[in-house]
MDTraj code that builds the backbone (N, CA, C; nanometers):
import mdtraj as md
import numpy as np

residues = "MET LEU ASP GLU VAL VAL PHE PHE ASP THR MET ARG GLU GLY LEU TRP ILE SER VAL ILE ILE SER PHE PRO ILE LEU ALA VAL ALA LEU VAL ALA GLY LEU VAL VAL GLY LEU PHE GLN ALA LEU THR SER ILE GLN GLU LEU THR LEU THR PHE VAL PRO LYS LEU GLY ALA ILE ALA VAL VAL PHE TRP LEU THR MET GLY PHE MET THR GLN THR LEU VAL THR PHE PHE GLN ASP ARG LEU VAL PRO LEU ILE THR GLY GLY".split()
xyz = np.array([
    [0.5796, -1.3780, -2.1284],
    [0.6112, -1.5320, -2.0768],
    [0.6723, -1.4374, -1.9208],
    [0.7771, -1.3979, -1.9474],
    [0.8259, -1.3559, -1.8233],
    [0.7617, -1.2642, -1.7897],
    [0.7280, -1.1634, -1.8398],
    [0.6537, -1.0249, -1.7552],
    [0.5084, -1.0725, -1.6742],
    [0.4361, -1.1612, -1.7244],
    [0.3384, -1.2198, -1.6832],
    [0.4260, -1.3279, -1.5050],
    [0.4961, -1.4088, -1.5138],
    [0.5317, -1.4663, -1.4438],
    [0.6337, -1.3404, -1.2800],
    [0.6448, -1.2265, -1.3470],
    [0.7054, -1.0932, -1.2917],
    [0.5855, -1.0524, -1.2199],
    [0.4990, -1.0543, -1.2817],
    [0.3454, -1.0017, -1.2640],
    [0.2784, -1.0331, -1.1451],
    [0.2620, -1.1751, -1.1558],
    [0.2204, -1.2439, -1.0755],
    [0.3338, -1.2948, -0.9683],
    [0.4429, -1.3237, -0.9566],
    [0.4943, -1.3085, -0.8520],
    [0.5169, -1.1982, -0.7511],
    [0.5033, -1.0924, -0.8113],
    [0.5013, -0.9418, -0.7239],
    [0.3458, -0.9303, -0.6873],
    [0.2570, -0.9979, -0.7661],
    [0.1644, -1.0045, -0.7075],
    [0.0956, -1.1165, -0.5654],
    [0.1591, -1.1826, -0.5664],
    [0.1700, -1.3382, -0.4776],
    [0.2563, -1.2080, -0.3801],
    [0.3668, -1.1942, -0.3867],
    [0.4336, -1.1157, -0.2766],
    [0.3496, -1.0432, -0.1811],
    [0.3009, -0.9575, -0.2804],
    [0.2115, -0.8288, -0.2469],
    [0.0646, -0.8596, -0.0998],
    [0.0199, -0.9729, -0.1577],
    [-0.0641, -1.0489, -0.1027],
    [-0.0321, -1.0889, 0.0270],
    [0.0693, -1.1334, -0.0215],
    [0.1270, -1.2493, 0.1566],
    [0.1456, -1.1084, 0.2559],
    [0.2434, -1.0071, 0.2285],
    [0.2712, -0.9166, 0.2531],
    [0.1416, -0.8257, 0.3353],
    [0.0722, -0.8250, 0.2724],
    [-0.0788, -0.7744, 0.3370],
    [-0.1542, -0.8697, 0.4168],
    [-0.1446, -1.0059, 0.4383],
    [-0.1830, -1.0937, 0.4943],
    [-0.0533, -1.0883, 0.6605],
    [0.0545, -1.0822, 0.6061],
    [0.1570, -1.0529, 0.7257],
    [0.1314, -0.9290, 0.8355],
    [0.0644, -0.7580, 0.8098],
    [0.0389, -0.6660, 0.8174],
    [-0.0705, -0.6739, 0.9227],
    [-0.1665, -0.7698, 0.8397],
    [-0.3032, -0.7842, 0.9200],
    [-0.3537, -0.8383, 0.9621],
    [-0.2202, -0.9633, 0.9931],
    [-0.2449, -1.0860, 1.0971],
    [-0.2287, -1.0469, 1.2610],
    [-0.1865, -0.9102, 1.3149],
    [-0.1742, -0.8450, 1.4536],
    [-0.2738, -0.8100, 1.4501],
    [-0.3726, -0.7116, 1.4164],
    [-0.5510, -0.6455, 1.3767],
    [-0.6159, -0.7394, 1.4301],
    [-0.6256, -0.8293, 1.3214],
    [-0.6667, -0.9578, 1.3117],
    [-0.7302, -1.0471, 1.4231],
    [-0.5836, -1.0592, 1.4792],
    [-0.5705, -1.1708, 1.6042],
    [-0.6731, -1.0885, 1.6794],
    [-0.5991, -0.9959, 1.7091],
    [-0.6119, -0.9031, 1.8451],
    [-0.7873, -0.8929, 1.8530],
    [-0.8862, -0.8866, 1.7116],
    [-1.0282, -0.8336, 1.7363],
    [-1.0595, -1.0161, 1.7542],
    [-1.0310, -1.0737, 1.6799],
    [-1.0648, -1.2134, 1.7103],
    [-1.0659, -1.2279, 1.8557],
    [-0.9870, -1.2100, 1.9435],
    [-0.9893, -1.2485, 2.0804],
    [-1.0259, -1.1648, 2.1445],
    [-1.0701, -0.9930, 2.1283],
    [-1.1329, -0.9266, 2.2025],
    [-1.2594, -0.9808, 2.1622],
    [-1.2479, -0.9867, 2.0652],
    [-1.4403, -1.0918, 2.0248],
    [-1.5099, -1.1977, 2.1217],
    [-1.3740, -1.3081, 2.1162],
    [-1.3965, -1.3872, 2.2309],
    [-1.4026, -1.3554, 2.3416],
    [-1.3237, -1.3218, 2.3967],
    [-1.3154, -1.3018, 2.5578],
    [-1.4759, -1.1831, 2.5437],
    [-1.4874, -1.0866, 2.4863],
    [-1.6246, -1.0465, 2.5179],
    [-1.7718, -1.0870, 2.5227],
    [-1.7633, -1.1903, 2.4296],
    [-1.9000, -1.2600, 2.3778],
    [-1.8579, -1.4068, 2.5339],
    [-1.7743, -1.4328, 2.5300],
    [-1.8044, -1.5505, 2.6017],
    [-1.8302, -1.4370, 2.8124],
    [-1.7610, -1.3230, 2.8085],
    [-1.8037, -1.2296, 2.9654],
    [-1.9725, -1.2243, 2.9259],
    [-1.9952, -1.1943, 2.7877],
    [-2.1623, -1.1653, 2.7648],
    [-2.2905, -1.2617, 2.7931],
    [-2.2069, -1.3883, 2.7502],
    [-2.2596, -1.5190, 2.7382],
    [-2.3049, -1.5641, 2.9273],
    [-2.1828, -1.5327, 2.9966],
    [-2.1417, -1.5811, 3.1295],
    [-2.2362, -1.4827, 3.1891],
    [-2.3133, -1.3552, 3.2153],
    [-2.3322, -1.2709, 3.2599],
    [-2.4705, -1.2250, 3.1571],
    [-2.5259, -1.2859, 3.0539],
    [-2.6563, -1.2649, 2.9811],
    [-2.6553, -1.0935, 2.9706],
    [-2.5772, -1.0759, 2.9870],
    [-2.5662, -0.9182, 2.9268],
    [-2.5673, -0.9077, 2.7805],
    [-2.6323, -0.8735, 2.7072],
    [-2.6956, -0.8315, 2.5351],
    [-2.7132, -0.6757, 2.5054],
    [-2.5499, -0.6495, 2.5491],
    [-2.5743, -0.4930, 2.5009],
    [-2.4284, -0.4500, 2.3842],
    [-2.5371, -0.4505, 2.2667],
    [-2.4221, -0.3741, 2.1672],
    [-2.2780, -0.3248, 2.1196],
    [-2.3153, -0.2067, 2.2298],
    [-2.1596, -0.1034, 2.2299],
    [-2.0494, -0.1990, 2.3121],
    [-2.1022, -0.2878, 2.3828],
    [-2.0160, -0.4114, 2.5255],
    [-1.9157, -0.4785, 2.4122],
    [-1.9857, -0.4778, 2.2813],
    [-1.8528, -0.6035, 2.2065],
    [-1.8360, -0.4983, 2.0814],
    [-1.8755, -0.3912, 2.0826],
    [-1.7667, -0.3043, 1.9628],
    [-1.6597, -0.2011, 2.0530],
    [-1.7174, -0.1348, 2.1306],
    [-1.5818, -0.0496, 2.2164],
    [-1.4971, -0.1084, 2.2632],
    [-1.5001, -0.2440, 2.3032],
    [-1.3385, -0.2926, 2.3365],
    [-1.2361, -0.3783, 2.2051],
    [-1.3660, -0.4039, 2.1375],
    [-1.2734, -0.4841, 2.0542],
    [-1.2101, -0.3387, 1.9318],
    [-1.2844, -0.1983, 1.9119],
    [-1.2103, -0.0796, 1.8939],
    [-1.1161, -0.0456, 1.9486],
    [-1.0892, -0.0786, 2.0735],
    [-0.9845, -0.0142, 2.1993],
    [-0.8905, -0.0886, 2.1214],
    [-0.9056, -0.2327, 2.1618],
    [-0.7544, -0.3093, 2.1322],
    [-0.7453, -0.3031, 2.0216],
    [-0.8135, -0.3295, 1.9104],
    [-0.7815, -0.2830, 1.7355],
    [-0.6536, -0.1373, 1.7327],
    [-0.7117, -0.0481, 1.7795],
    [-0.6497, 0.1003, 1.8367],
    [-0.5048, 0.0536, 1.8838],
    [-0.4978, 0.0206, 2.0243],
    [-0.3894, -0.0341, 2.0639],
    [-0.2732, -0.1028, 1.9876],
    [-0.3412, -0.2236, 1.9094],
    [-0.2260, -0.2848, 1.8482],
    [-0.1669, -0.2139, 1.7234],
    [-0.2833, -0.1397, 1.6425],
    [-0.2398, -0.0922, 1.5325],
    [-0.1198, 0.0391, 1.5873],
    [-0.1530, 0.0672, 1.6950],
    [-0.0638, 0.1855, 1.7378],
    [0.0619, 0.1308, 1.7456],
    [0.0506, -0.0540, 1.7827],
    [0.2051, -0.0619, 1.8510],
    [0.2927, -0.1114, 1.7176],
    [0.1479, -0.1762, 1.6435],
    [0.2591, -0.1902, 1.5244],
    [0.2965, -0.1205, 1.4116],
    [0.2105, 0.0414, 1.3952],
    [0.2342, 0.0998, 1.2890],
    [0.3554, 0.0866, 1.2199],
    [0.4678, 0.1088, 1.3076],
    [0.6065, 0.0674, 1.2712],
    [0.6235, -0.0161, 1.2410],
    [0.5922, -0.1361, 1.2290],
    [0.6439, -0.2659, 1.1635],
    [0.5662, -0.2434, 1.0391],
    [0.4220, -0.2315, 1.0312],
    [0.3691, -0.2129, 0.9127],
    [0.4005, -0.1550, 0.8429],
    [0.4642, 0.0099, 0.8636],
    [0.5329, 0.0853, 0.7599],
    [0.6296, 0.0380, 0.7233],
    [0.7369, -0.0246, 0.7433],
    [0.8438, -0.0480, 0.7119],
    [0.8433, -0.1672, 0.6625],
    [0.7408, -0.2453, 0.6947],
    [0.7222, -0.3688, 0.5438],
    [0.7157, -0.3490, 0.4279],
    [0.6058, -0.2175, 0.4611],
    [0.5779, -0.1653, 0.3102],
    [0.6420, -0.0827, 0.2805],
    [0.7268, 0.0273, 0.3316],
    [0.8410, 0.0627, 0.2343],
    [0.9537, -0.0401, 0.1829],
    [0.9666, -0.1236, 0.2644],
    [1.1103, -0.2622, 0.2286],
    [1.0560, -0.3223, 0.0868],
    [0.8918, -0.3560, 0.0794],
    [0.8124, -0.4155, -0.0453],
    [0.8297, -0.2964, -0.1655],
    [0.8502, -0.2235, -0.1534],
    [0.7871, -0.1234, -0.2631],
    [0.9059, -0.0627, -0.3172],
    [1.0454, -0.0193, -0.1989],
    [1.1348, -0.0129, -0.2526],
    [1.2064, -0.0999, -0.3056],
    [1.1998, -0.2143, -0.3139],
    [1.3430, -0.3812, -0.2893],
    [1.2374, -0.4396, -0.4401],
    [1.0755, -0.4027, -0.4110],
    [1.0040, -0.4668, -0.5203],
    [0.9769, -0.3970, -0.6987],
    [0.9175, -0.2983, -0.6212],
    [0.8680, -0.1962, -0.7179],
    [0.8923, -0.1350, -0.7912],
    [0.9680, -0.0104, -0.7377],
    [1.0441, 0.0690, -0.7682],
    [1.1376, 0.0005, -0.8811],
    [1.2270, -0.0669, -0.8316],
    [1.3166, -0.1516, -0.9835],
    [1.2182, -0.1981, -1.0652],
    [1.0875, -0.2632, -1.0774],
    [0.9817, -0.3144, -1.1877],
    [0.9542, -0.1951, -1.2361],
    [0.9393, -0.0643, -1.1623],
    [0.8803, 0.0759, -1.2429],
    [0.9820, 0.1412, -1.3176],
    [1.1087, 0.1426, -1.2493],
    [1.2312, 0.2223, -1.3627],
    [1.3234, 0.1700, -1.4300],
    [1.2707, 0.0167, -1.4416],
    [1.2879, -0.1015, -1.5664],
    [1.4629, -0.1230, -1.4920],
    [1.5021, -0.1334, -1.3443],
    [1.6440, -0.1396, -1.3098],
    [1.6103, -0.2766, -1.2392],
])
top = md.Topology()
chain = top.add_chain()
for i, resn in enumerate(residues, 1):
    res = top.add_residue(resn, chain, resSeq=i)
    for name in ("N", "CA", "C"):
        top.add_atom(name, md.element.get_by_symbol(name[0]), res)
traj = md.Trajectory(xyz[None], top)
């Protein structure tokens, strides 16, 4: 019973961390998509690359800016939560 509780608690915490570290990228992709979609609707330009390139650029910039936060969050989770479970400590 205790092993199941530890497993599910660790899984829940890992999923929550994945939500936290993916939120900035997903939020920027959503905002960039809305802005480009609004621009396309206002100008009647229906070019497929117009939606892809700005979104990709925004995602790359945000990923570069938040890479340290993402890495530190994952390393902290691994060191504080997973390593003690693996080593039994």
